[in-house]
C-alpha positions in Angstrom: 24.0 -47.7 51.3 21.7 -46.4 48.9 22.7 -42.3 49.8 26.3 -44.1 49.0 24.7 -45.4 45.8 23.1 -42.0 44.7 26.7 -39.9 45.4 28.3 -42.5 43.3 25.8 -42.2 40.4 25.5 -38.5 40.6 29.7 -38.4 40.4 29.4 -40.2 37.4 26.9 -38.3 36.3 28.7 -35.4 36.7 32.4 -36.4 35.2 30.2 -37.5 31.9 28.7 -34.2 31.3 32.6 -32.6 31.7 33.9 -34.8 29.3 30.9 -34.8 26.3 31.3 -32.3 23.8 29.6 -28.9 24.0 26.9 -29.1 21.6 25.7 -25.3 19.9 22.2 -24.6 19.7 21.3 -24.5 15.7 20.5 -21.0 14.6 17.2 -20.0 14.5 15.3 -18.1 12.2 15.5 -15.1 14.2 19.2 -15.1 14.6 20.0 -16.3 10.8 17.5 -12.6 10.1 19.7 -10.8 12.5 23.3 -12.2 11.4 21.8 -11.4 7.7 21.1 -7.8 8.2 23.8 -7.3 10.4 26.5 -5.8 7.5 23.4 -3.1 6.9 24.2 -1.8 10.2 27.1 0.3 8.7 24.2 2.4 6.8 23.5 4.5 9.8 27.1 5.9 9.8 25.9 7.6 6.3 25.0 11.1 6.7 20.9 12.0 6.8 20.1 13.7 3.9 17.1 16.1 4.4 15.6 15.1 0.8 16.3 11.3 1.0 12.6 10.6 1.7 11.2 12.8 -0.4 13.2 11.7 -3.7 12.6 8.6 -3.1 8.8 9.1 -2.7 8.6 10.7 -6.0 10.9 7.9 -7.4 9.4 4.8 -6.0 6.0 5.4 -4.7 2.8 4.2 -6.2 0.7 7.3 -4.4 2.7 9.6 -6.3 2.1 7.8 -9.7 -1.5 7.6 -8.5 -1.9 11.5 -7.6 0.1 12.9 -10.5 -2.3 10.5 -13.0 -5.4 11.9 -10.9 -4.8 15.2 -11.3 -3.7 15.1 -15.1 -6.9 13.4 -15.6 -8.6 15.9 -14.2 -7.4 18.8 -15.7 -8.2 16.4 -19.0 -11.8 16.6 -18.2 -11.6 20.3 -17.5 -10.8 21.6 -21.2 -14.2 20.8 -23.4 -15.9 23.2 -20.7 -12.5 25.8 -20.9 -12.9 25.2 -25.1 -17.1 25.5 -25.0 -17.1 29.2 -22.8 -15.3 32.0 -25.0 -14.9 33.9 -21.1 -12.9 31.1 -19.3 -9.3 32.2 -19.1 -7.1 31.1 -16.2 -4.3 34.1 -15.9 -4.3 35.9 -12.6 -5.8 39.6 -12.2 -3.7 41.9 -14.3 -2.2 39.0 -16.9 -4.5 38.8 -19.1 -6.2 40.0 -22.0 -9.7 41.7 -21.9 -10.4 40.3 -25.2 -8.7 37.2 -25.1 -12.3 35.6 -26.1 -11.4 35.8 -30.2 -7.7 34.5 -29.6 -6.4 30.8 -30.1 -6.5 28.8 -26.8 -3.1 27.9 -24.8 -2.3 25.9 -21.6 0.7 27.4 -19.6 2.7 24.6 -17.7 5.7 24.2 -15.4 8.6 22.1 -16.8 10.8 20.7 -14.1 8.6 18.2 -11.7 5.2 19.2 -13.9 6.1 17.9 -17.1 10.0 16.3 -16.3 10.8 14.3 -13.9 14.1 15.5 -12.1 14.3 13.2 -9.4 17.5 11.6 -10.5 19.8 14.9 -9.9 18.4 15.3 -6.6 19.3 11.6 -6.0 22.8 12.5 -7.5 23.0 15.3 -4.6 21.8 13.3 -2.2 24.9 10.0 -3.0 27.3 13.2 -3.1 26.3 14.9 0.2 25.6 18.0 -1.5 23.0 20.2 -0.5 21.6 23.5 -1.9 21.6 24.4 -5.7 24.3 22.5 -7.1 24.8 24.6 -10.7 27.8 22.5 -12.0 25.4 19.4 -11.5 22.0 20.9 -12.7 24.1 22.0 -15.7 25.4 18.4 -16.6 22.4 16.5 -15.3 20.3 19.1 -18.3 22.9 18.3 -21.3 22.0 14.9 -20.9 18.7 15.5 -21.7 17.5 12.7 -20.0 15.2 14.0 -18.2 11.7 11.4 -18.2 7.9 12.4 -18.6 6.1 12.6 -15.3 2.9 10.4 -15.2 -0.1 11.5 -16.8 1.9 14.3 -18.1 2.4 13.4 -21.9 -1.2 12.0 -22.2 -2.5 15.4 -20.8 -0.1 17.2 -23.5 -1.4 14.7 -26.3 -4.8 15.5 -25.7 -4.8 19.0 -25.5 -3.0 19.3 -28.7 -5.4 17.0 -30.1 -8.1 19.3 -29.3 -6.4 22.5 -30.9 -4.7 23.5 -27.4 -1.4 25.0 -27.9 0.8 23.7 -24.9 3.3 26.7 -23.6 6.1 25.8 -21.5 7.4 28.5 -18.8 10.6 27.5 -16.7 12.8 28.8 -14.4 15.5 27.1 -16.3 18.3 29.2 -17.7 18.1 30.8 -21.1 21.2 29.1 -22.2 19.4 25.7 -22.2 16.9 26.6 -24.4 18.4 23.3 -26.8 18.7 21.2 -24.4 15.3 21.6 -22.9 13.3 21.8 -25.8 15.2 18.6 -27.2 14.2 17.1 -23.7 11.1 17.4 -24.0 10.5 16.8 -27.9 12.3 13.5 -27.4 9.9 12.8 -24.4 6.9 13.1 -27.0 5.8 16.8 -25.9 4.0 18.9 -28.9 6.2 21.7 -29.5 5.8 24.9 -31.8 8.0 27.8 -32.2 8.5 29.8 -28.7 6.7 27.7 -27.3 9.5 27.4 -24.7 10.1 30.2 -22.2 13.2 29.9 -20.1 14.5 32.3 -17.3 15.9 35.6 -18.9 13.3 35.0 -22.2 12.8 38.8 -24.0 9.5 40.2 -22.4 9.1 43.6 -24.1 7.7 46.2 -22.2 7.7 44.0 -19.1 10.0 43.7 -16.4 10.7 40.8 -14.5 11.4 40.7 -11.1 13.7 38.0 -10.2 12.2 34.8 -11.1 8.8 35.9 -11.2 6.8 34.4 -14.6 4.3 36.8 -14.9 5.7 38.8 -17.8 6.1 35.6 -19.7 2.7 34.6 -19.1 1.7 38.3 -19.9 3.7 38.0 -23.5 1.5 34.4 -24.2 -1.5 36.5 -23.4 -1.3 38.4 -26.1 -1.1 35.8 -28.7 -3.8 33.1 -27.0 -6.8 32.5 -24.7 -4.8 30.7 -21.8 -7.5 28.2 -20.4 -5.8 26.4 -18.1 -2.1 26.9 -15.5 -0.7 23.5 -14.4 2.5 23.7 -11.7 4.3 22.7 -8.7 5.2 25.6 -7.2 2.8 28.9 -6.3 5.0 31.0 -8.5 4.1 28.9 -11.3 0.2 30.8 -11.1 1.2 34.3 -9.6 3.8 36.8 -9.2 5.3 37.8 -5.4 5.5 34.2 -3.8 9.0 34.7 -2.3 7.9 35.9 0.9 6.3 33.6 4.0 4.1 31.6 4.8 1.2 33.6 5.6 1.5 36.1 2.6 1.6 33.0 0.6 -1.6 32.0 2.1 -3.0 35.1 1.2 -1.6 35.6 -2.7 -4.0 32.3 -3.0 -7.2 33.3 -1.3 -8.7 34.5 -4.3 -8.2 31.6 -6.4 -9.4 29.2 -4.0 -12.2 28.6 -6.7 -10.5 28.0 -9.6 -8.3 25.2 -8.1 -8.9 21.9 -9.8 -10.6 24.0 -12.5 -8.2 26.4 -14.2 -5.6 26.2 -11.9 -3.4 22.3 -11.2 -1.2 21.9 -8.8 1.0 19.6 -8.5 3.1 17.9 -5.8 6.7 18.7 -5.1 8.0 17.9 -1.3 11.7 17.9 -2.8 11.8 22.0 -2.7 10.3 24.9 -4.2 9.4 28.4 -3.1 7.3 26.6 0.1 11.0 25.7 1.3 12.0 29.3 1.3 9.4 30.2 3.0 10.2 28.9 5.7 13.9 29.3 5.8 14.4 33.1 4.7 11.3 34.3 6.9 11.9 32.0 9.7 9.3 32.1 12.9 12.3 33.0 14.9 14.8 35.1 12.3 17.8 34.4 14.6 17.8 30.8 12.6 17.7 32.4 9.6 21.7 31.3 8.7 20.0 27.7 10.1 17.7 25.9 7.5 17.5 22.9 9.3 16.5 24.4 12.4 14.1 27.0 10.9 12.2 24.0 9.2 12.1 22.3 12.7 10.7 25.6 14.7 7.8 25.7 11.8 6.5 21.8 12.9 3.4 22.3 14.3 2.6 20.3 17.5 -0.7 19.8 17.5 
């Protein structure tokens, strides 16, 4: 009898479960988060761009800002010693005047990614899926005169000017951009004097420049000033002949190791520069010369 009663109760319980409405589980924090992130998965379909991380680092990382400010602070601290020593000069061998001690002092700086921030131009390239140098996009950006001063750059320039040091800006921007470039610098508070901005194509009597080398322009400045410091983001801002392979570039810098952090201040630029062409134009495997990304991957050090 007890067995029969149990069977009847079991049948009734099953019938009750079958007729009861199904209760859906309440969303947990994990499921809610997954739902919120679901639309973002579409981002994975966007094409990759080699300069995305580098550009974002330059635009948003406090580490980049701190590094820039620290380097400019260190450069500023070297200026009093440079002024006090008539024999202090910062030009590579063969570029300085032998009797420069009696000349007024100057600091030579690069412009792009040294004094002015062009990361918005790079950001536009990324958003447009554009690769390589976009001359039309660059011309539009330069004409806007909207580049901002980089962290620490304006303060350094003001300190130098307050101590009687002339700022000379040598850039490989095209000569046709001289007016826009000068106006952009001035709008950001950088001190300018006559002929203090020398762009690619500037007249350099008795000196024929090779490609984008800046040596002829540095020599021209050396005729009027004792150059006590160089600041830039590219090895070519300091010495000529940098358009070569990695090993040769290391050899170019080797004689000037003692000047780093004293007379030469190299700023970070992971987005572009002759460091990149050293890998793509002179790849480890010559067959990769037409494939920049493959050439870079081949250059990775795995241990």
